[in-house]
C-alpha positions in Angstrom: 54.2 -85.7 108.7 56.2 -88.2 106.2 59.4 -88.6 104.6 59.8 -89.2 100.8 59.8 -93.0 101.6 56.3 -92.7 102.9 57.6 -93.3 106.7 54.9 -91.7 109.0 56.0 -89.7 112.1 54.5 -89.5 115.4 52.7 -86.4 116.7 55.6 -86.4 119.5 58.3 -86.8 116.9 56.6 -83.6 114.6 56.4 -81.6 117.9 60.1 -81.9 118.4 60.8 -81.1 114.9 58.6 -78.1 114.6 60.5 -76.8 117.9 63.9 -77.5 116.9 62.7 -75.8 113.0 61.6 -72.6 115.3 64.7 -72.7 117.3 67.1 -72.6 114.1 64.9 -69.8 112.9 64.8 -67.8 115.6 67.8 -68.0 117.7 71.1 -68.2 115.9 73.7 -69.1 118.2 74.1 -72.5 119.2 76.3 -73.8 121.7 77.0 -77.7 121.4 77.4 -79.4 124.9 78.7 -82.8 126.5 76.2 -84.5 128.7 77.9 -87.4 129.6 77.0 -88.2 133.5 74.7 -85.5 133.8 71.4 -86.5 135.6 68.0 -84.7 134.8 68.3 -83.0 138.3 71.2 -81.0 137.2 70.0 -80.2 134.1 66.7 -78.8 135.8 68.9 -76.8 137.8 70.7 -75.5 134.9 67.6 -74.8 132.9 66.5 -72.7 135.9 70.0 -70.7 136.1 69.0 -69.7 132.2 65.8 -68.5 132.9 67.1 -65.6 135.1 67.5 -62.0 134.5 65.0 -62.4 131.3 67.6 -64.6 129.5 66.9 -66.1 126.5 68.3 -69.2 126.1 67.0 -73.1 125.6 68.5 -76.1 125.9 67.4 -79.2 123.7 67.9 -82.8 123.9 67.3 -85.7 121.9 68.1 -88.2 119.6 71.2 -87.5 117.3 69.5 -89.0 114.1 66.4 -86.7 114.6 68.2 -83.7 115.3 70.6 -84.2 112.3 67.4 -85.0 110.0 65.7 -81.6 111.0 69.2 -79.5 110.8 70.0 -81.0 107.3 66.3 -80.1 106.2 66.9 -76.7 107.1 70.3 -76.5 105.6 68.4 -76.7 102.1 67.8 -72.9 102.7 71.0 -72.2 104.9 73.9 -74.5 103.9 75.8 -73.2 107.1 74.0 -75.1 109.1 75.3 -78.4 108.0 78.3 -78.0 109.8 76.4 -77.9 113.1 74.8 -81.1 111.7 78.6 -82.4 111.4 79.1 -81.7 115.1 76.2 -83.9 116.6 78.0 -86.8 117.9 77.9 -89.2 120.7 75.8 -87.6 124.0 75.6 -84.2 123.0 72.8 -81.3 123.4 72.1 -78.1 121.9 71.6 -74.7 123.7 70.0 -72.0 121.7 70.5 -68.3 122.5 70.6 -64.8 121.5 72.5 -63.7 124.4 76.5 -63.5 124.9 77.7 -67.0 124.6 80.5 -66.3 126.9 77.9 -65.5 129.8 75.6 -69.1 128.9 78.7 -71.2 128.7 79.5 -70.2 132.3 76.0 -70.7 133.5 76.3 -74.3 131.8 79.7 -75.2 133.0 79.5 -73.9 136.9 77.0 -76.3 137.9 78.9 -79.6 138.5 78.3 -82.4 141.0 81.0 -84.9 142.7 80.5 -88.3 141.6 82.4 -91.4 142.6 84.2 -93.3 140.0 82.7 -96.1 137.6 84.3 -99.0 136.0 84.3 -98.2 132.5 83.8 -93.9 132.4 86.6 -92.0 131.2 88.3 -90.2 133.9 88.2 -86.2 133.4 90.8 -85.7 135.7 94.0 -87.7 137.2 93.3 -89.3 140.6 96.0 -90.7 142.5 96.4 -92.7 145.8 98.4 -90.7 148.4 101.0 -92.4 150.5 99.7 -92.9 153.7 97.2 -95.0 156.3 94.0 -96.0 154.3 91.8 -97.0 157.5 91.3 -100.2 156.0 91.8 -103.5 157.7 94.6 -105.9 157.1 92.2 -108.4 155.1 91.2 -106.2 152.3 95.0 -106.0 150.9 93.9 -108.0 147.9 92.4 -105.3 146.2 96.2 -103.2 146.8 97.5 -106.3 145.5 95.8 -106.6 142.4 96.8 -103.4 141.3 100.2 -103.4 142.3 99.9 -100.8 145.0 102.7 -101.7 147.7 101.3 -101.7 151.0 102.3 -102.4 154.7 100.6 -102.8 158.0 100.8 -100.4 160.4 99.1 -100.4 163.6 96.7 -102.6 162.6 95.5 -101.1 159.0 96.7 -101.1 155.5 99.3 -98.0 154.7 100.1 -97.3 151.2 103.7 -96.9 151.1 104.4 -94.3 147.7 101.8 -92.6 145.8 99.9 -94.8 143.3 97.9 -93.6 140.1 94.1 -95.0 139.9 93.3 -93.2 137.0 94.5 -91.3 133.9 92.8 -88.2 132.4 91.2 -89.4 129.3 91.3 -93.5 130.0 88.8 -95.6 131.0 88.5 -96.8 134.8 89.4 -99.9 135.5 87.0 -102.1 137.4 89.5 -102.7 140.2 90.4 -99.0 140.8 86.6 -98.2 140.7 86.1 -100.7 143.6 89.0 -99.6 145.4 88.2 -95.9 145.1 84.4 -96.9 146.3 85.8 -98.8 149.4 87.8 -95.9 150.3 85.2 -93.2 149.8 86.6 -91.5 147.2 84.4 -89.2 144.7 87.1 -88.1 142.6 85.1 -86.7 139.6 83.0 -83.7 138.9 80.4 -83.8 136.1 78.8 -81.3 134.4 77.6 -79.7 130.8 80.6 -79.0 128.9 80.5 -76.5 126.0 82.3 -78.2 123.4 81.5 -76.5 120.0 79.9 -72.9 119.1 78.1 -72.1 116.1 77.8 -68.6 115.2 75.3 -68.7 112.6 77.8 -69.2 109.9 80.3 -71.6 110.9 81.7 -73.7 113.8 84.1 -71.9 116.2 86.3 -73.4 118.9 84.9 -72.5 122.6 88.5 -71.3 123.6 87.6 -68.2 121.7 84.9 -67.3 124.3 88.0 -66.9 126.5 89.1 -63.9 124.5 88.7 -60.4 126.2 88.5 -57.1 125.2 91.5 -56.3 126.8 93.2 -59.0 125.1 92.3 -58.0 121.7 93.6 -54.5 122.3 97.3 -55.9 123.5 97.3 -57.8 120.2 96.2 -54.4 118.2 98.7 -52.6 120.2 102.1 -54.8 119.7 100.9 -55.1 116.1 101.1 -51.2 115.5 104.3 -51.2 117.8 106.2 -53.9 115.0 104.7 -52.0 112.3 106.1 -48.9 113.7 109.3 -50.5 114.1 109.5 -52.1 110.7 108.6 -48.7 109.1 111.6 -46.7 111.1 113.8 -49.6 110.5 113.3 -49.4 106.6 112.3 -45.9 106.4 108.8 -46.4 105.2 106.6 -43.7 106.4 103.3 -45.8 107.8 101.0 -44.2 110.2 101.9 -45.6 113.3 105.8 -44.6 112.4 105.2 -41.2 111.3 105.4 -39.5 114.8 108.7 -41.0 115.8 109.8 -40.1 112.3 109.1 -36.6 113.1 110.6 -36.3 116.5 113.9 -38.5 114.9 114.1 -35.8 112.3 114.0 -33.1 114.8 116.8 -34.5 116.8 119.0 -35.2 114.1 118.6 -31.8 112.9 119.3 -30.4 116.4 122.8 -32.8 116.7 124.0 -31.3 113.5 123.2 -27.6 114.6 125.0 -28.5 117.8 128.0 -30.2 116.3 128.6 -27.8 113.4 127.6 -24.8 115.3 124.4 -24.0 113.1 121.7 -21.9 114.0 117.7 -22.3 113.7 115.1 -21.2 115.5 113.8 -24.3 116.6 117.1 -25.4 118.4 118.1 -22.4 119.9 116.1 -23.2 123.6 118.1 -26.5 123.6 121.6 -25.2 122.6 120.9 -22.8 125.4 120.0 -25.2 127.9 123.4 -27.1 127.1 125.4 -23.9 127.1 123.6 -22.5 130.5 123.0 -25.9 132.5 122.3 -23.7 135.6 120.1 -21.3 134.3 117.9 -24.5 133.9 118.4 -26.4 137.0 120.9 -28.4 135.7 123.6 -27.8 138.1 121.0 -28.9 141.3 120.8 -32.5 142.1 117.1 -32.2 143.6 116.1 -30.1 140.8 117.5 -32.8 138.4 115.6 -35.5 140.6 112.2 -33.7 140.1 112.9 -33.5 136.3 114.0 -37.0 136.1 110.8 -38.3 138.1 108.4 -36.2 135.9 110.1 -37.7 133.1 109.4 -41.6 134.6 106.1 -40.3 135.6 105.2 -39.6 131.7 106.5 -42.9 130.6 105.4 -45.9 133.3 102.5 -44.1 134.7 100.5 -41.7 132.4 102.1 -42.8 128.9 101.1 -46.3 129.6 97.9 -46.2 131.5 96.1 -43.3 130.1 97.7 -41.6 127.1 97.0 -44.7 124.9 92.9 -44.9 125.9 92.6 -41.4 124.8 94.7 -40.3 122.0 95.2 -43.9 120.0 91.5 -44.5 119.5 91.1 -41.1 117.7 94.3 -41.2 116.1 93.5 -44.7 114.9 96.3 -46.4 116.3 94.2 -48.4 119.0 90.5 -49.4 119.8 88.8 -47.7 122.5 88.6 -48.9 125.6 85.3 -50.9 126.7 84.3 -48.2 129.1 85.8 -44.8 127.7 84.1 -43.0 130.5 85.7 -44.6 133.1 89.1 -44.4 131.4 88.3 -40.7 130.8 88.1 -40.4 134.9 91.0 -42.4 135.6 93.1 -40.0 133.2 91.5 -36.9 134.8 92.7 -38.5 138.8 95.8 -39.0 137.3 96.3 -36.0 135.7 95.1 -33.8 139.0 97.7 -35.6 140.8 100.5 -35.1 138.7 99.6 -31.4 138.8 99.4 -31.2 142.9 102.8 -32.7 143.2 104.8 -31.1 139.9 103.3 -28.1 139.4 103.2 -26.6 142.8 104.9 -23.2 142.2 106.7 -20.7 142.5 107.4 -20.8 138.9 104.9 -21.9 136.1 106.9 -25.2 135.3 107.4 -28.5 136.8 109.4 -28.7 139.9 108.2 -25.0 140.4 111.0 -23.5 137.6 110.3 -20.4 136.0 111.7 -21.7 132.8 110.8 -25.1 130.7 113.0 -27.9 131.6 113.5 -31.1 129.4 110.4 -32.8 131.5 108.1 -29.7 130.3 108.8 -30.5 126.7 107.6 -33.9 127.0 105.0 -34.0 129.4 103.3 -30.3 128.2 103.6 -31.9 124.7 101.7 -34.8 125.6 99.1 -32.7 127.3 98.6 -30.5 124.3 97.9 -33.4 122.0 95.2 -34.6 124.2 93.7 -31.4 124.8 92.9 -30.5 121.4 89.1 -30.3 120.4 89.0 -33.4 118.1 89.7 -35.5 121.2 86.9 -34.1 123.4 84.9 -34.5 120.3 85.4 -37.9 119.8 86.0 -39.7 123.0 85.0 -37.2 125.5 88.0 -36.4 127.6 88.6 -32.7 128.5 91.8 -31.6 130.1 91.4 -30.4 133.7 91.5 -26.7 133.9 94.8 -26.3 135.5 96.9 -28.2 133.1 95.4 -26.3 130.1 97.2 -23.0 131.7 100.1 -25.0 131.8 100.3 -26.3 128.2 99.6 -22.4 127.4 102.2 -21.2 129.4 104.8 -23.9 128.0 103.8 -22.8 124.5 104.2 -19.1 125.1 107.9 -19.8 126.0 108.5 -22.4 123.5 110.3 -21.1 120.4 109.7 -24.8 118.7 106.4 -25.0 119.1 105.8 -25.0 115.2 106.5 -28.6 115.3 103.4 -29.4 116.8 101.6 -28.1 114.0 101.8 -31.3 111.6 100.6 -33.3 114.5 97.5 -31.0 115.1 96.5 -31.0 111.1 96.7 -34.7 111.5 94.4 -34.6 114.4 91.9 -32.2 113.0 91.6 -34.6 110.1 90.1 -37.1 112.0 87.4 -35.1 113.0 
């Protein structure tokens, strides 16, 4: 093997270059690691860990000039590799893998060794000499004086009067500080491999990105949808996340007008009757009001927050599916069965044992109807428990304004 200038390479370098070429071609993900103060035995332990459980990850160390030369040559066919070559600086190595990079990083960085401070080495953490007895003889006060550490002699040994910094993270350790820490038996540093860059096959990525979980993405997406909905509601523009709220608000406004102007329409009749006859619906009994409030609170802070969003949102397109949909469905069913055992115990068909629906039923049964549609079962595999299917049917049979659900059902059917 010879380069354009006619230089001939040894068989060892040719084999190394072939190995690196093969890794670049077969393992697209590359973690760039810093190997400062990492010994051969520690590298052996890490390599053994990487071979467990059938993982495919290989560490490659070598001279930076050789690594860059091979990568630049491969970049002729894949220009993105130039970004990887640019990251080869100082004492680094490469870890090639086709596995989940976060898992590989955890294996690389968990193997650390405790080490004493060396003069000139960059301190990875702050090190302080705490106030108190040192156990050192008075004859050795010269070390402390050289560093400007205030001491006194107590019971025949040197005692430090106040805390003193011996090393600052990111700065070299001084020779006097290193000697003092050695004399005191301090081993303040832990050394190991550290991932400093991640190449995903197309570009370099900050390794901090690997800390992002699926839950973080879902939370960001949910917050974004909430903001979009808030803006849509504020300016009156029907963006998808705001549409359900717009329907509800419009219905509320119509009911408010009907009550104020003493107008009648079918959907408002039930609500007007509740206002006119509160005792008929449990409005005069504090214990009944407490049950209604409890059910409303449960829907808002318990089921609505923890379960509804994992079932309805993914189908409606308002949020991503949970990492484990089957587990999310099971938790929802368990929660719903608890609800039924607490709130639907009779003698009546509705929340609190009432014979007629309360405001809690209008909120709760409507939500249950939304997640009991066939499209929900088809898309995410969730099915409403049998007891709650009956409850929803009982509610719809006594809800004169149930037609307002038709728009929702048509929207969800479009997701099939």
